[in-house]
N, C-alpha and C positions, 0 to 999 in steps of 0.2 A: 503494500499500499504506499503510495507517495506521501512523504512528510507534508503536514500541513504548513502553509506559507503565511506569514504575518503581513496582511495587506498594507500597502503604503498610504499615508495620509495625503489624499489627492487634494489639490488645490483648484478651484474653479478657475476658468480662463480670465474672468474679469477681476479675479482677486490676486493675479500673479504679482503685480508690482507691491501691492500692500503686503503680501506674504513674504516676499523677499526682504522688504524693508523692516518687518516686525521680527523675523526670526532668522534670516540669513540664508534660508534655503526654501525650496518649493518642489513638489513632485507633481508632474502633470500626466494625465493619461494620454494615450496615443491620439485619441480624438481631439483633446485640447490642444496637443502640439500642432495637429492638422489645422485646427481652426485658427490658432494664433499665427502660425507661419505661413498659412495660405498655401498649403500643399496637400495632395491626396495621399491616403495610406497606400493605394497600390503602387504609386510612384516611389515612395520610400522603400517599400518592399522590394521593389525591382533592383535596389542597391545590395540587397543582401547576399546575393550569390557571390559577391567579392569576398566574403568573409571565408569562403571555402578555399581561397588561394593566398592564405597568409603564411609567410615564411616563419621559421623558428626565431624566437628572440635569442641572439647570440650572447647577451650580456648579463644573464641571470646569475648572480654571485652565490646563491644557495645550491647551485648545481642542478637545479631542476630543468625538466624538459617540457613544462606544462603550458608555457606562454608562446603564442604566435602573434605577430603584430606587423603593421605598416604605419607609416608616419608621413604627414604633409604639413607644410608651413604656408600661412596665409596672412593677407592684410584684409581687414574689413573697413571699408571707408565710406560712409554716406550711402549706405545700401549696395555698395560695389564689393564684389569678392575677387581679390587679386591673388593668384597662386605665386608663391615666392620660390626662388631656387632652393633645391633641396639642401637641408642642413642638418647638423647634428642636434640631437636632443640632449639638453644639459640642465641639471638641478644641483644647487649646492647641498652639502651634507646636512646643513641645518633644516632643510626641507625633505630630504630623502636619505636617511642614515645608511641604508643599504646600497643604493645605486648613485648616490649624489657624488659630485666631483668627477664624474666620468663624461667624456665626449661619446655619446651613445649614437652610432649610426644605425639606422633601421632602413629596410627596403622601403622605397617610396609608394604612396598610394597611387593606384592606377590613374593615368590622365583621363581615362574614360569616365571614371567615376566623378572626379573633380569637375568635369565639364557638364554633368547631368543637370538639368534644370532644377530637379528636386534638391540636389546637393547645394547648388547656388542659393536657392530660396531659403533652405533651412539655415545656412550659414549667415545670410543677409538678416534673417529675423533674430538670430542670437545676438547680432551686433546692434540691432535696434533695441533689444532688451537691456543690453549693458549700457548703451548710450542713454536709454530712458532712465536708468538708475543713476548714472554717473555723469552725465553730460555728453554731448556729441563729441567724438573723437575717433581716432584710428585705433583699431583693436589688432594687436599682434597675436596671431592665432596659430595654435598647433592642434592638429587632429591625429587620433591615434585609433586605428582599428585593432581590436583585441579579440583573440580567442584563447580562453583558459580551458585546457582540457584535463582529463584525468588519466593520462598516460602514465603518471607516477603514482596513481592511486590516490592522489590528492592533488588539487590545483589551487594556487593561491592568487587570486585577483589583485590582492595589494600585499606583496611580500613584505613591504616596507613598514606595514602596520598603519595605524591611525596617523593621518598626515594632512598637511597642506601641500599645494603644488607650487607655491611661489608666484601666483598669478592673480588676476582680479576675479575671474569667474571661471567655474568648471561646470560643463554640461556633461552629464553621463547618461547616454541612451542605451537601454537594454535592447539589444537586437534579437536575442533569442537564448533560450536555455534548453537543454536536451539530456534526458536521462541522468540527472544529477540531484543531489540534496545538498543544502547549504547555500552559500552565496547570499547571506544576508547583509544588507547594507546597514551601516551605522553612521549617524551624524551627531556630532557633539559640538555644543557652544564651546568656542576657544577660551572663554574667561569663566566657566562655570561647569558643574557637573552635569547640567541639563543636556539631554540628548534623546535620540529616537532611533528605534530599529524597526526595520520592515525589509520586505524582499520584493525587488522589482521582477516582475514575471511577465507582464504584457509587452510584446514586441513594440518598440518605438515609444514606450513610456519614458519619461525624462526625469532625472533628478538635477536641478539647477542649484549651484552653490556659490555664495559669496565666499571666496577662498580667504578673504581677510578676516572672516567672523567665525567660521566653522572648520572643523576638521573631519575627515571621513575615512572610512575604510569598508571592505567588504570581506566577510568571513570566508575561509577555504571551501572548496566544493569537493564532493565525493561522488563516486559513480553509483547510481541505482541500477545501472546495467552497463555492459561494455561500451566504450565510445561516447562517454558523456562529455558535454562541453558548455560553456557560457560565453557568448558573444556581446561585446559592447562596443559602442562608438564614444570615445571621450575627446571632448573639444574644449580647449582652454583658451581664454581671451585675457590679454594682459595690456594694460595701458602703457604708453611711452616707448616700449621697446620689447623685443624678444628677450627671454631670460638667457643670457650667454655666459659662457665661462669668462671670468675676468682676464685681462691681457697679462 
């Protein structure tokens, strides 16, 4: 029997700005994402096949084989989405104690995905949400396609534990989960013990986080049968510049 999942605290579309301001995060259903972004669910689902072509993450310092990913860098400016030259992903140790301080090069996301109207619409909407909260500006954006699988018997969506990403906003889209248990999302206020736990299960539902106010993690996954996996799309938006290694 599948394990019961703790449902997420969904935010109504017209309450997104208020909820983000009051608690630093919000969870949207797939229908709410489509309503707010102005995109249809079939067009979003058409992107999902690309998660079947993710190469292994070569940088896991715990020796695991459970993570596959691709990466892209973009700028969001006044509703425009501009793909940037491929670059390394970098975080300081203060934000990622396990993988910080490393220039991590991942295989790039497919140009065919980045050129899709649904992708462009989704990213432009996230830029509008961020600018609505913090003022109109350019958002330096990184996108990560993840597949966490149960090759090792256990897969760790956040091997670094509860963390911030060192950006302004983090968007975590659940793309799908198959034959697994676990994968519970946990969000904590950065200045208090207050927190919430739930499981994202609906494809294209979204957890949107103010990275300056909350920390987050996802618990490990285990197989309910052979071949279990959990797919996500993580998009970070940062004001002023990309997060780069110091010179």
